[in-house]
GUDOVEX-710113 format. One line per field, with one value per residue: residue number from 1; x, y, z of N, C-alpha, C in turn; residue in one letter. Coordinates in steps of 0.001 Angstrom, whole numbers, plus 524288, in hexadecimal, padded with zeros to 5 digits. Atoms other than C-alpha are relative to their C-alpha. Layout:
# residues N
num	(NUM	...);
n.X	(X	...);
n.Y	(Y	...);
n.Z	(Z	...);
ca.X	(X	...);
ca.Y	(Y	...);
ca.Z	(Z	...);
c.X	(X	...);
c.Y	(Y	...);
c.Z	(Z	...);
residuo	(A	...);
***
This chain:
# residues 230
num	(1	2	3	4	5	6	7	8	9	10	11	12	13	14	15	16	17	18	19	20	21	22	23	24	25	26	27	28	29	30	31	32	33	34	35	36	37	38	39	40	41	42	43	44	45	46	47	48	49	50	51	52	53	54	55	56	57	58	59	60	61	62	63	64	65	66	67	68	69	70	71	72	73	74	75	76	77	78	79	80	81	82	83	84	85	86	87	88	89	90	91	92	93	94	95	96	97	98	99	100	101	102	103	104	105	106	107	108	109	110	111	112	113	114	115	116	117	118	119	120	121	122	123	124	125	126	127	128	129	130	131	132	133	134	135	136	137	138	139	140	141	142	143	144	145	146	147	148	149	150	151	152	153	154	155	156	157	158	159	160	161	162	163	164	165	166	167	168	169	170	171	172	173	174	175	176	177	178	179	180	181	182	183	184	185	186	187	188	189	190	191	192	193	194	195	196	197	198	199	200	201	202	203	204	205	206	207	208	209	210	211	212	213	214	215	216	217	218	219	220	221	222	223	224	225	226	227	228	229	230);
n.X	(7FF75	8051F	80156	80300	805B0	8013A	80034	7FB4A	7FEDC	8018B	7FB44	7FFC2	80165	803A0	7FD80	800B9	7FFBA	7FAB2	7FD9C	801B1	80198	8057D	80062	804C1	80124	7FF1C	804EE	8027C	7FCEB	8010D	8054D	7FFFE	7FDA3	803AB	80429	7FDE4	7FF45	80514	80236	80066	7FC1E	7FB67	8014F	802EF	7FD53	7FF6A	802FD	80504	80040	7FF25	7FA83	7FCEF	800D7	7FD08	7FA75	7FF03	80056	7FB43	7FBBE	8007D	7FE58	7FA61	7FD97	80049	7FC63	7FAAE	7FF0C	7FF8D	7FB33	7FBA8	7FFF1	7FF74	7FAA7	7FEE3	80249	8048F	8000D	801AD	8059A	802C4	7FFC8	8039A	8055A	800FA	80095	8051C	803FD	7FFC6	80251	805A6	80228	7FFD2	8042B	804FD	800A8	8008F	804B3	80489	80248	8027B	805B0	80298	802F2	7FD07	8011D	8028E	8031A	7FD76	80336	80005	80535	802EE	804BD	80379	7FED0	80072	7FDEA	7FB19	8013E	800F5	7FAE5	7FD3D	80273	7FE56	7FA85	7FFB3	801CF	7FBBF	7FBB6	8017A	7FF25	7FA7C	7FF78	7FD6C	80008	80515	80079	7FCFE	802CE	8049C	7FE7D	7FE2D	804B8	8025A	7FCE8	8012C	80582	80085	7FE34	8040E	80481	7FEA8	7FF00	7FA69	7FF86	804F0	80190	7FE6B	80046	7FB66	7FB1E	7FCB0	7FDB7	7FB92	80210	8022F	7FBB0	7FD7B	8039A	8008F	7FAF8	7FF6A	8032C	7FE51	7FA7D	7FDB9	80155	7FF2B	7FCC3	802FC	8040E	7FD8F	7FEBF	804EA	801A9	7FC88	80191	804F7	7FEE7	7FD16	8035B	80480	7FE64	7FAD1	7FFD8	7FDC5	80389	7FF5C	7FF9E	802A1	7FD4F	801C6	8055A	7FFEB	7FDD5	80431	803D4	7FDCE	8004B	80581	8018E	7FD1E	801DC	80585	8006A	7FC02	80213	7FD38	7FDEB	803C6	7FDA9	80062	80573	801D8	7FCC9	802AE	80560	80043	7FAE3	80087);
n.Y	(8059B	8026C	80342	804AF	7FF3E	7FBB6	7FAE2	7FCDC	7FD02	7FA8A	7FCC9	7FCE5	802F1	7FD6C	7FE33	803D4	80562	801DE	7FEE6	803B7	7FD00	80052	801CA	7FE6E	803A8	7FDC5	7FEEF	7FB36	7FB5E	7FEBB	7FDEF	7FAC5	7FC81	7FF4B	7FC89	7FAB4	7FDE7	7FF53	7FAF7	7FC8B	7FBDC	80182	800AC	7FB86	7FDD3	803FF	7FEDA	802AD	80419	7FDAE	7FE89	804C4	801D3	7FCA3	8014C	804F3	7FF14	7FD69	803D2	80375	7FCFA	7FF4E	804FC	8009D	7FC4F	801C6	80491	7FE52	7FCFA	803AD	802D9	7FC6A	7FE3F	7FADD	7FF5A	7FC77	7FC24	802BA	8010B	7FB0F	7FF1C	803B4	7FE2D	7FB5E	801B8	8028B	7FBDE	7FD13	8033C	8001D	7FAEF	7FFB3	8034D	7FD67	7FB9C	801F1	8032C	7FD73	8023E	80515	7FFE1	803E7	803A7	802C7	7FDDA	80420	7FDC4	7FB46	7FDED	7FA50	7FE1A	8030B	80265	7FC1D	7FE74	7FA57	7FE12	7FD1C	7FAC4	80068	800A7	7FAF9	7FC7E	801B8	7FE99	7FA58	7FEDF	80172	7FC51	7FB1A	800C2	80181	805A2	80146	805A9	80160	7FD60	80318	804E1	7FF00	7FE3A	80498	802CE	7FD05	80109	80535	80025	7FD25	80382	803FD	7FD8D	7FF1B	8052F	800FB	80493	80294	7FFB6	804F7	7FFDD	801D6	7FE35	7FCE4	7FB60	801BA	80281	7FBE9	7FD0A	80338	80095	7FAFA	7FE95	8027F	7FD29	7FA8E	80085	7FAF6	7FEF2	804C7	7FEFF	7FCD8	8035F	8036F	7FCC1	7FEE5	804CC	800E4	7FC42	801EA	8047C	7FE48	7FD53	80342	804D3	7FF9F	7FC8A	7FAED	7FB87	7FD0B	7FA59	7FD04	800CD	804F9	7FF3F	7FCB7	8032B	80372	7FCC3	7FEEB	804E2	800ED	7FC7A	8014F	804FA	7FF98	7FF29	80320	8040C	804F9	8026D	80392	8052F	802B3	80156	8040B	804D8	80401	7FE7B	7FCC2	7FF66	80118);
n.Z	(800DE	8001F	7FB7E	8017C	800B8	803A4	7FD73	80099	7FB3E	80074	7FFA9	7FB46	7FB40	7FC65	7FB30	7FBDC	801E0	8005D	80510	80400	804B1	801A7	8056B	802CA	8043A	80534	802BA	7FDF6	80159	80576	8004C	7FDBC	803D9	8044F	7FE24	7FFA4	80540	8029A	7FE79	80492	7FFAA	802FE	80587	801F8	80492	8040E	804CD	80056	80400	80521	80063	800AD	80556	8038F	7FF55	802AC	805A4	801C8	7FFA2	80485	8048D	7FF90	8015A	805AB	80276	7FF07	80346	80577	8008E	80012	804F0	80471	80114	7FDD1	7FAD4	7FFA9	8043F	804BD	7FF8E	8010A	805A7	80279	7FEF3	80336	8056E	8007B	7FFC6	804EC	80417	7FF24	80192	805B8	80210	7FECE	80396	80567	800BB	7FDCE	7FB4D	800EA	80027	7FCBC	8032F	803F3	80531	802EF	80441	801DF	80434	8005F	7FEA3	7FC28	8022B	80255	8055B	80096	804EF	7FF96	7FE01	7FA60	7FD75	80038	7FC32	7FACB	7FF75	7FF46	7FAAA	7FC72	800C2	7FD75	7FA60	7FF7A	7FEF3	804E3	800E8	80239	8050D	803C1	800F8	8033C	80539	802DC	801A2	8044A	804B2	8020B	80186	804E8	80427	800AC	80284	80583	80232	80099	7FCA2	7FEEA	7FA8A	7FDA9	7FA41	7FD47	80262	7FC8F	80271	80332	804B5	80358	80243	80402	80469	802A6	80242	8051F	803C5	7FFEA	7FE7C	7FEA3	7FA86	7FCFB	7FB61	7FC4C	7FDC9	7FC1A	7FB71	7FD4F	7FD64	7FB8C	7FBF4	7FDDA	7FC9C	7FB65	7FC39	7FEAB	7FD6D	7FDA0	7FB7D	80148	8001D	804D7	7FF63	8041B	80502	80235	801E6	804B6	8043D	801DB	802D2	8052B	802F8	80149	80445	804C9	80224	80184	805AC	802AD	8036F	7FF54	804BC	80261	80098	7FAF8	7FF26	80397	7FFA3	7FCF2	7FEE1	7FB4C	7FD86	7FA86);
ca.X	(86962	85DD9	8572E	8515E	84367	844B2	846BF	850B8	8576F	8524E	85FD3	85CA1	85A3B	84F6F	8527A	84E3B	84F33	85DD7	860F3	8596E	8580C	84A68	847A2	83DD1	83740	83AEE	82CD6	826DD	8322A	82FBE	8213B	823F1	82CD8	822B3	81824	820FA	82412	815BB	8133A	80E35	81825	822C4	81B91	815B8	81FF5	81F62	81B2C	80CFB	8084F	80831	815C7	81B05	814C9	81AE4	82814	8270B	82319	82EAA	837B0	83271	83449	841F4	8450E	84042	84822	8545F	852D7	85097	85BDF	864BD	860B7	86114	86DC3	873EB	86C5E	86254	8668A	864C7	85756	8533E	857BC	85018	843BB	84512	846C7	83A9C	832A7	8375D	833B7	8263E	82410	82841	81EE6	813E4	81651	81759	80BB7	802E6	7FA7C	7F6B0	7E885	7DF53	7D7B3	7DD27	7DE41	7D45D	7CCEB	7D4A7	7C963	7C979	7BACD	7B211	7A4AF	79E39	79D98	7A058	7A2FF	7AFD4	7A94E	7A4DD	7B2AA	7B820	7AE4D	7B1B6	7C036	7BE17	7B68C	7C1A6	7CB95	7C410	7C515	7D388	7D100	7DB1D	7DB65	7CCCB	7CDB1	7D83E	7D063	7C41B	7CB55	7D211	7C4D1	7BFF2	7CB17	7C80B	7B94D	7BAB6	7C285	7B7F1	7AD31	7B454	7B60F	7C4CA	7C479	7BA2C	7B274	7B8BC	7B48C	7BFED	7C9CA	7D53F	7DBD0	7E7FF	7E00F	7D8E1	7E5BA	7EBB9	7DFA1	7DDE9	7EC7A	7EBDC	7E165	7E6FB	7F5B0	7F89F	7F282	7F718	8019D	7F8A5	7EDE9	7F73E	7FBC1	7EDB4	7EA8F	7F674	7F25B	7E499	7E9E9	7F337	7E894	7DE0F	7E597	7F313	7EF4F	7F4EC	7EEFE	7ECAD	7EF5D	7EA12	7F470	7F041	7E217	7E4FD	7ED36	7E1BF	7D8A0	7E1B6	7E294	7D3C8	7D202	7DCA2	7D76B	7C96D	7CC12	7D6DE	7D48E	7D7C5	7DFBA	7D696	7E04E	7E00D	7D155	7CFE4	7DAB2	7D3AF	7C6B3	7C96F	7D586	7D051);
ca.Y	(7A18C	798E0	79289	784E6	7843A	78F56	79A8D	7A570	7AC19	7B9AB	7BEC7	7C494	7C004	7C2D6	7C986	7BDB7	7AF33	7AE21	7B3DE	7A9A9	7AE98	7B16A	7A9B7	7AF1D	7A593	7A7A3	7A720	7B10A	7BA56	7B96B	7BBC9	7C768	7CD46	7CAE8	7D164	7DCF0	7DE82	7DD6A	7EA5D	7F3D4	7FD9D	7F5D6	7F573	802F6	80693	7F9D4	7FB30	7F7F6	7ED6E	7F681	7FBA8	7EDE6	7EA29	7F5F5	7F2A6	7E4A7	7E99C	7F2C8	7E81C	7DF7F	7EA3A	7ECC0	7DE4A	7DE03	7EA19	7E4C2	7D7E7	7DEB2	7E7FD	7DC7B	7D5DB	7E20C	7E5CE	7F126	7EEEB	7F906	8030A	7F913	7F58D	803E4	804FA	7F8BA	7FDFA	80AFF	8041B	7FBC9	807CF	80F01	8038C	802BA	8114D	81028	804E5	80C41	81829	81012	8071D	8104C	80D6A	7FF0F	7FCDB	7F5B2	7EF86	7E559	7EA20	7E0DF	7EA36	7F412	7F77B	80572	80711	80301	7FCE8	809B5	80E09	81C70	82430	82AC3	837E2	8333D	82EDA	83BE6	8433C	83B04	83D56	84BFD	84C12	844DE	84E1D	85A08	85447	85112	84288	83F71	830C6	82F69	8393C	83133	824BA	82A93	83112	8245B	81DC0	828BD	82656	817E4	819A5	8239F	819C9	80F9E	81911	81BC0	80D02	80E85	804E2	7FA9D	7FAF3	7F092	7EE5D	7ECE5	7F3B7	7F973	8066A	7FF7C	7F742	80336	80A6A	7FF11	7FCFE	80B6B	80CFA	80347	80B69	8189B	8166E	824E7	824C3	81763	81C6D	8268A	81C73	8133A	81E49	821D4	8139D	812A5	81F00	81988	80CC9	813E0	81C31	811AD	805B6	80A65	813FB	81FAD	82D4B	83465	842C3	84D8C	84B47	83D18	84135	84BEE	84270	83911	84419	84789	83950	83822	84404	83FC5	831F7	83685	83A75	830B9	82720	818C2	810EB	80A14	7FF0A	7FBFB	7FC0E	7F2EE	7E935	7DD08	7E420	7EA43	7EFA7	7EBE5);
ca.Z	(8EEEB	8EB64	8F6C4	8F675	8F15F	8E782	8F0D8	8F069	8FBA3	8FE2B	90187	90EF6	91CB9	92624	932AF	93AA7	9398A	93A7D	92D2C	9253A	9170C	91200	9056C	8FB71	8F219	8E3C3	8DE92	8E7F7	8E518	8D68B	8D848	8E0F1	8D680	8CBEC	8D414	8D64E	8C7D7	8C410	8CA94	8BFF2	8C4BC	8BDDA	8B0BB	8AF2C	8A4F7	89D2A	88EBA	88C0D	882A8	876DD	879BB	87B1C	86E2C	86757	86D2E	8682E	85AB3	85997	85E6B	8537C	84943	84E54	84D35	83F25	83BAB	84213	83ADA	82DCD	83020	832D6	8262A	81D88	816AE	81DEC	82A87	82F22	824FE	81A25	81F58	81F0D	810DE	80D2D	813BC	80CA4	7FF98	801F1	805AD	7F989	7F0C7	7F705	7F4FC	7E6C3	7E452	7EB12	7E28C	7D612	7D83F	7DFC9	7EB89	7EC87	7E92E	7F254	7E747	7DE24	7D043	7CA60	7C17E	7B99F	7B0BD	7ABF6	7ADA9	7B8D7	7B73A	7B365	7A52F	7A303	796D2	793DB	79664	7A3CC	7A738	7A2A9	7AAFC	7B6CF	7B44F	7B361	7C03A	7C70B	7C105	7C5D1	7D38A	7D131	7D2C3	7C864	7CA50	7C7CC	7BCBA	7B5F0	7B787	7B19C	7A669	7A2C6	7A297	799DD	79042	78F08	78ED1	783ED	77BE9	77E4F	77A75	76DA1	76B61	76B78	776CF	778B9	7855B	78DBC	79BE4	7A536	79C75	7A3F6	7A16F	79C7A	792FB	78E0D	78BF9	78471	77C06	77916	7769C	76B5F	764C9	76899	76846	76929	776B9	77B3F	7847B	78A96	78C4B	79345	79C1B	79F4C	7A27C	7AB57	7B29E	7B423	7B9BC	7C2E5	7C902	7C8E2	7CD49	7D14A	7DBF1	7D4B0	7D4C3	7C7FD	7C5E8	7BD3F	7B2D6	7B11F	7AFC1	7A5CA	79DE2	79D25	79921	78DF0	789C0	78A1A	78161	777DB	7765A	774AC	7668C	7636F	75867	75AE2	7512B	747BC	7458C	753FE	75423	74873	74BBB	74FFB	75072	75DB4	7642B	7715C);
c.X	(7FAB1	7FF45	7FD0C	7FA48	7FEC3	7FF87	80520	800CA	7FEBF	8049E	80010	7FE1B	7FC2F	802DF	7FF84	800C6	80578	8026E	7FEAE	7FE27	7FA4E	7FFEF	7FACB	7FF35	800A2	7FADF	7FD3A	80309	7FEF4	7FA8F	7FFBD	80251	7FC50	7FB90	801D9	8006F	7FAE6	7FD62	7FFDD	8040C	804BF	7FF00	7FD4C	8028B	800F2	7FCEF	7FAE8	8000C	8012A	805BD	80379	7FF6E	80318	805D4	80161	7FFF7	80500	804C3	7FFFA	801D7	805E8	802E1	7FFEC	803F0	805A0	80158	800B7	80508	804BC	8006C	800FE	805B4	800DB	7FD77	7FB5A	7FFC4	7FE38	7FA33	7FCDB	7FFE8	7FC27	7FA5A	7FEB2	7FF3B	7FAAA	7FBA3	7FFE5	7FD96	7FA12	7FD72	7FFEB	7FBB9	7FAAE	7FF04	7FEEE	7FACB	7FB1A	7FE01	7FD80	7FA14	7FDB4	7FD3D	80388	7FE64	7FDBB	7FCF8	8026A	7FCE5	7FFE6	7FAD4	7FD9A	7FB0D	7FC6E	801D6	7FEFE	8027E	80534	7FF0C	7FF1F	8051B	8030F	7FDBD	8019B	805B3	8009A	7FE52	8043B	8048B	7FED2	800E4	8059D	800A7	80268	80006	7FAEB	7FF44	802E8	7FD21	7FB6D	80186	80224	7FB5E	7FD55	802E9	7FE67	7FA4B	7FF27	801C2	7FC0D	7FB43	800F6	8012F	805BD	80174	7FAAE	7FED1	80107	7FFBF	8050A	80523	80305	8021E	80492	7FE27	7FDD3	8045B	802AD	7FC8C	7FF8A	8051C	800FC	7FD33	80193	805C2	80295	7FF13	80131	80314	7FCF7	7FBA3	8024A	80166	7FB1D	7FE14	8035C	7FEAA	7FAF1	800F5	802BC	7FC68	7FB75	8018F	8052B	8006A	8026E	7FBD4	80111	8008A	7FD65	8027F	7FE3D	7FA7F	7FFF1	8023E	7FBE4	7FBDE	801EA	7FFC3	7FA6F	7FE50	802BD	7FDDC	7FA79	7FF59	803EF	7FD71	80313	801EF	7FC15	80241	7FFAA	7FA6F	7FE50	80321	7FD44	7FA82	7FF7E	8055C	7FFD7	7FE17);
c.Y	(7FD7C	7FC85	7FB4C	80151	804AB	8052D	802AF	8033A	805AF	80394	80381	7FCA5	8031C	8017A	7FC28	7FAA3	7FE33	800A1	7FC22	8030D	7FF0D	7FE8B	801B9	7FC4F	802B7	801A3	804C5	804EF	801A7	8025C	80584	803F2	8010E	803A4	805A3	80284	800C6	80511	80397	80454	7FECB	7FFE4	804BA	80274	7FBE9	80189	7FCF4	7FC18	80230	80166	7FB38	7FDD6	8032F	7FED2	7FAEE	800BB	80286	7FC79	7FC57	802BF	800AB	7FAFC	7FF09	8037D	7FE37	7FB49	80179	80302	7FC68	7FD1A	8037D	80170	8057F	800FB	803AD	803FD	7FD87	7FEDF	804E8	80121	7FC71	801BB	804B2	7FE8E	7FD83	8040D	8030F	7FCE9	7FFC1	8050F	80085	7FCB8	80275	8046E	7FE14	7FD4B	80293	7FD30	7FABD	80065	7FBA0	7FBE4	7FD72	801FA	7FBB9	8021A	8052C	80297	805F4	80245	7FC98	7FDE9	803E7	80168	805D6	80198	802C4	8056E	7FFE5	7FF5A	8051F	803CF	7FE92	8017E	805D4	8018B	7FEAF	803E4	8053E	7FFB9	7FE5A	7FA69	7FD97	7FA2C	7FE4D	80280	7FCFA	7FAF6	800E3	801BE	7FB7B	7FCBC	802D1	7FEFC	7FACF	7FFA7	802D6	7FCA0	7FBA1	8024A	800E2	7FAE4	7FF31	7FB43	7FD70	80081	7FAB6	80070	7FDE2	801C3	8035C	804B5	7FE7F	7FD8E	80407	80318	7FCF5	7FF99	80515	801A3	7FD81	8031E	805B7	8002D	80523	80153	7FB5F	80104	80320	7FCCC	7FC5A	80307	80124	7FB37	7FEEB	803B7	7FE38	7FB76	801AA	8026F	7FC94	7FB42	80065	803B4	80550	80444	8031E	805CF	802AD	7FF0B	7FAF3	8008C	8032A	7FD09	7FC5E	80313	80126	7FB28	7FEE7	80365	7FE92	7FB08	80071	800A3	7FCBD	7FBA4	7FAEF	7FDEE	7FC1B	7FA8F	7FCEC	7FE4C	7FB56	7FAF0	7FC23	80175	8037A	80029	7FE67	7FA77);
c.Z	(8004B	804B1	7FE24	7FF63	7FCB7	8029A	7FF4F	804DD	7FF22	80089	804C1	80488	8032D	804EF	80470	7FDB9	7FF19	7FAA4	7FBCD	7FB39	7FE9A	7FA3F	7FDAE	7FB6D	7FAB8	7FD61	80230	7FEA4	7FA61	7FF56	8022B	7FC33	7FB77	80193	80036	7FA97	7FD0E	8016E	7FB3C	7FFF3	7FCA4	7FA1A	7FD9B	7FB29	7FBB5	7FB25	7FFE3	7FB7C	7FA96	7FF3C	7FF4F	7FA7A	7FC12	8005F	7FD2D	7FA10	7FDF2	8007D	7FB4F	7FB06	80009	7FE8F	7FA25	7FD3C	800B3	7FC94	7FA52	7FF16	7FFD2	7FAD9	7FB54	7FF2F	8022F	8053B	7FFF8	7FB9F	7FAE2	80014	7FECE	7FA26	7FD29	800B5	7FC9A	7FA47	7FF20	8000B	7FAE7	7FB87	8008F	7FE50	7FA11	7FD81	800E9	7FC29	7FA78	7FF23	8021B	804CB	7FED2	80054	8034C	7FCBB	7FBFE	7FAA3	7FC8C	7FB58	7FE6C	7FBA6	80035	801D4	8043C	7FD6D	7FD50	7FA87	7FF7A	7FADD	800E7	80237	805E2	802FD	7FFF4	80401	8058C	800FA	80113	80582	803F7	7FF89	8029C	805E6	80136	801FB	7FB1A	7FEDC	7FD71	7FA9C	7FBBE	7FEB0	7FC48	7FA7D	7FCC9	7FE2C	7FB7B	7FAE4	7FD93	7FE4B	7FAE4	7FB67	7FF03	7FD2C	7FA2A	7FD37	7FE9F	80355	8007C	805D4	80280	805EE	80267	7FDB4	803E7	7FD09	7FC7D	7FAE7	7FC36	7FD58	7FBA4	7FB27	7FCEB	7FD71	7FAC9	7FBC4	7FF8E	80197	80188	805C5	80390	80507	80417	8027E	80424	804F3	8032E	802FE	804D0	80480	8029A	803C5	80502	80419	801BE	80339	802EC	80494	7FEF9	8002C	7FB0C	80130	7FB54	7FAB0	7FD64	7FDC8	7FAF5	7FB5B	7FDB9	7FD00	7FA79	7FC8E	7FE3F	7FB68	7FAE3	7FD6C	7FDD8	7FA22	7FCF1	7FCD2	800C5	7FACE	7FDD5	7FF71	8050F	8010E	7FCAE	8006E	80386	8017C	804AC	80269	805A3	800D9);
residuo	(M	N	A	P	G	G	T	I	A	A	G	H	F	T	G	T	G	G	G	I	P	V	D	T	S	R	V	P	A	R	E	A	A	R	D	E	L	S	D	P	M	Y	H	E	H	D	P	N	F	L	E	R	G	I	D	H	F	W	D	W	I	S	G	L	F	D	G	A	A	G	A	A	P	G	G	P	A	G	L	V	V	I	V	L	V	V	V	A	L	G	A	A	L	W	W	R	L	G	T	P	Q	R	T	V	R	T	A	D	A	L	F	D	D	T	T	R	T	A	A	A	H	R	A	A	A	A	A	H	A	D	A	E	R	W	T	E	A	V	Q	E	R	M	R	A	V	V	R	S	L	E	D	R	A	V	L	D	T	R	P	G	R	T	A	D	E	A	A	V	D	A	G	R	L	L	P	A	Y	A	A	R	L	R	T	A	A	R	V	F	D	D	V	T	Y	G	G	R	T	A	D	E	A	A	Y	L	S	L	C	T	L	D	R	D	I	E	T	A	K	P	L	L	T	A	L	T	A	G	G	S	A	L);
***
């Protein structure tokens, strides 16, 4: 029973003094309990700061999962299906589009700033092929194809021309090779800008195209229409 002045009966009597109960002040009792509980002995098995942080993190993740599972059709099983579908779609896009490139595709020019002959590009392609660097070999052989057409005046020399533009322009003059030129340009773009990796078959196909086009005759009507086909 509470005693006047904020004290509480201790619940026992002293052996002297006519059985007068001993009252203990509420505040000192609370302080004594706090001091007792502050003993390190009581906290030696408590989780440390890192463990508490990890526990809070997993509690947060669990809360998110529970909330999403409650909102998803079919509950937790439906959520798992949705996650698997999203992962599958992401993998399909990654496979189709290739590895994302760090640089923005601002310059798709077939040639860089240096001017090299078709023979020089072929030699560089052959060196890469000998080392089984098929991507670089395909790039150099495609440049050799276009440079050879420029050297023969089938194509005009145009700074900044892309592989696609070269394929379209050359295809008008060499319609028998138009489809193969477009395929070669697409392969060049895939390995140069799309993060793809070329293989030996792609390189050998370009070599065959290069040799076939080297002796091909352009259509005179295409050359004379409007003075220039390009």
